[in-house]
N, C-alpha and C positions, 0 to 999 in steps of 0.2 A: 168596219165597225161593227162590234154585239151590242145587241138592248135586250132589253126584260128578259124572259128565264134566262136566256144564255146569257147575258149581260154578267147576272145577278151566281149560273155556279162556275164560268171562268173565272171572275175577283177571286171566290172563294178558293177554286182551286191556287189560281197567284196568290195569295194570302197563307195556306196553308203549305205550301211550298215551301213561298220567300222565308218561312218560320223556320222550317228543318233544315235549311244554305241557311241558317244564323240571322235573318235578317232581326235587326231590336236586343240583339241576344249581345254577350259579350266578345264571343268573337268577333263577332264581323264588323266590331269598333276594333278588333287588330288586326283586321281585311282594313279598313279605311284606313287606320296609320301606318300598314306598309305603303298604299298604293301610293299615299300622301309625301312619303318619305321619296320619291322620284320628282314629284312637282318644288319639293323643301329645299333639294340639291339645286333643284335649275335657276331659285329664287336667289340662294345663294351664290350662289354665281356672278350672281349681277349687280353684288356689293354694293347695293344700296340703289343705286342709279333708279330713276326716275325711270318708270316701263307700263305698259300696257298690260295687267294679269289677267285680263277674259279670256284670251287664248289658252293660256297656261291652266286655267281653275276648267273651264271645257273639257279637257281635255281629263282634267280631275275626277270631274264628275261623270261624263261619259264612260274612263275606265273603271267609275264605285258598279256603274248599271251594267257595262257590258263583263262584268265580273260574275257577277250576279244569276245575269244572263246566257250566256257565249262559253267564261271563262276565258275570254280573250280581253288584250291590254293591249292602248298603242302608247306612241310619243308622239309629240305633236308633230314632227315629221315624219310620222306616216305618211302616204298617200293615201290610205282608208280615214287617218281621222282629219289627217285636210278636207276632202270628198263632209264627211260627215258634218267639221262644221260648216261646209258653205252650204247646205243646205237647212241645217238648225240656222244660220242668221239669215239667210233667205225665208224661210218658213217664216220662223215670227215681224222677221222689219217684214214681213206683206200681210200678217196676220191684224199686225196693230198696231198699221201707217194702208193700206192698199182696202182693207178688207171691210174698217166702218165699220165694228160690230154691234154700234150703238144702236144701226138701224135693225129694224124688223120684219118682219114677213115680208107679204110682194114688193115692196117695198128695197130689202134689202136679196129679197132672189135677183130682181131685174139687177142693181145695181153688180151683184156680181155680174154678171150674161153682160153687163158693159164694159166691164173693168178689167185690164188682164190679170186680175190679180188672184182670178182662179185658175189663170192657165198656167201658169210661174208652180201655183202651190200643186195642181196635176203633175206636173212637170219634177218636181221638188219631189213627192212622194211616189210616181213611180223609179225614181232613181234609188230611193229605200226598201219600196218591195225589189228589187232587184240585189241589190245588200244584202237584203232578209233572206233570200233565194239560195244566196250562195252563200251562209251559215246555213241553216239546214243538210245542201245536197254536200256537205265538207263532213259536216255532223253524222249523216245520214252513213258514210262510209265505214265512220267508226262506232259506229250507235251499238252500245251494252247496254239492255235496259236494267240491267243487274248491277249498274254503277255510273249511276244518273247524279251529277252533281255540281247541276245547273238545271234555271228553267227551261231550258231550252231541251236540253236530254225530257223531262218528265215530262216538256207538255208531247214528244215524239212519241215517250212511250204510252201519253194516252190514247194516242192516235192511231195506235196499232190492237188497240182495244176492240173486237167485236160491238160489243156496248156504247161503244165512243160516239154521240149524238151531237156534244154539242166542240166537238176536238179533233178538227180537220188541214191541212195546210197553210189552206186559204187563213182558218181565223190566228195559225202561228206566225204566219204572216202580220199580220195584223196587229199581235199582238207586240210580235219584236218593236214595229216601230212604235207601238202605246209605248211601252218603256220606254225607247227611249228620247219619245219625243216629251212627254211628259216630267221625265227624268232627270233631263240634261240642264234646257235650257233654263226657264229659269231657277233652280239651282245653281246654274254658277254666277247667275249674272244676280242674285242675291248675295254669292259671296262676291263677287266683285264692287256694287254697292256698299259693302260689308268693310271693306279694305278704304274704301274713298271716304265712307262717312266714319272711319279709324284716323285717317290721315287728316281731315279737318278737324276736328276734335282731339287734341291733342292731349287735353286731362283727360277725359275717357276713355282714351286711349290705355293712360297712364295708371291710372284710376281701377281700370284691369288688368292691366298686366300684375300690379299690384297685390292683386288679390289673388290672382290665379298662383305667383309666386310663393306668394304666404300661408293659400289653404294645400295645393296641388303640391307646387312645385312644379318647375320649367323643365327639370330632365325626365322624369316617367309622361306613361302613356296618359291623355285626357281622356276623362270617359265617362258618360252621363250619368254615374252615377256621383261624379263629382258636384253635382249641381245645385245637389243641398245647403255648399258648402260655400256656393258663391252664389248669392241674392244681388250685387249689383250685377257682375256681368250676367245674371237673369236678366236682369229687369232694361239693358243694355241689348239686348239680344230682341228681346220683347218691343222698345222702342225702334233698334232698327224695322224689326216685324211690318210695324203703324207702320214705319213711314216710308218707305220703300213697296211702290207698288207695281210688282215685276209680271201683272195682272190686270194691268187696269179694268177691262172688258174681258169680262167672260166666252166663252166658245157656246154660238149658239146650241140650243137645245131643241129637243124634238120630244113631241110629249101627243096622246093620242085624244 
């Protein structure tokens, strides 16, 4: 993974081009609603039966990220999705319980060497690299630098410039993995925990529904700009973020 000046340049590049792709704007909110329609259909088909929604929510978060990343989408029955879901579940499980992130320095270094966690994560990471390599190969066949409509297209275009010192094939692979890892597991876990908390606190669920119904309506698109009319819903979301700890121990950092 990149660090220092390389990280700063790649980060600014990604943020700038995410904005070009509509991230943080109303047009991308519409895209997110369209992606969620398929998830909503699957939920409706359950007819209110108790269900583990974690897979459906992971499918949704993966499709939101891949729409920006490579203009792809997957169903929960797609072998590619099943593979990604398995890899994320394994990695986050190992990082959360096998790596003991509260250990630091040489203690952490030797613990990792003596533990099988490092081997498991490395194997999963290599599988993700293979997936990223396939995405790049597929895109190179049809690549048109005048028609870039996702991050992968912009990255490949930047790599082809002679003066690009911070973008190459390896950096694209690393960035694909980073976006997939950072944008799916924790988001899906937070959504799943939110559903669970709403189910356990029906009076809160009722008040949120009433506020949305009375101030926004239940038939139209729910947008970020609507938040000013929903103070109670905002407070509930803030409390969920405070209460749910999807990443109690941050990943280890390197400094000089």
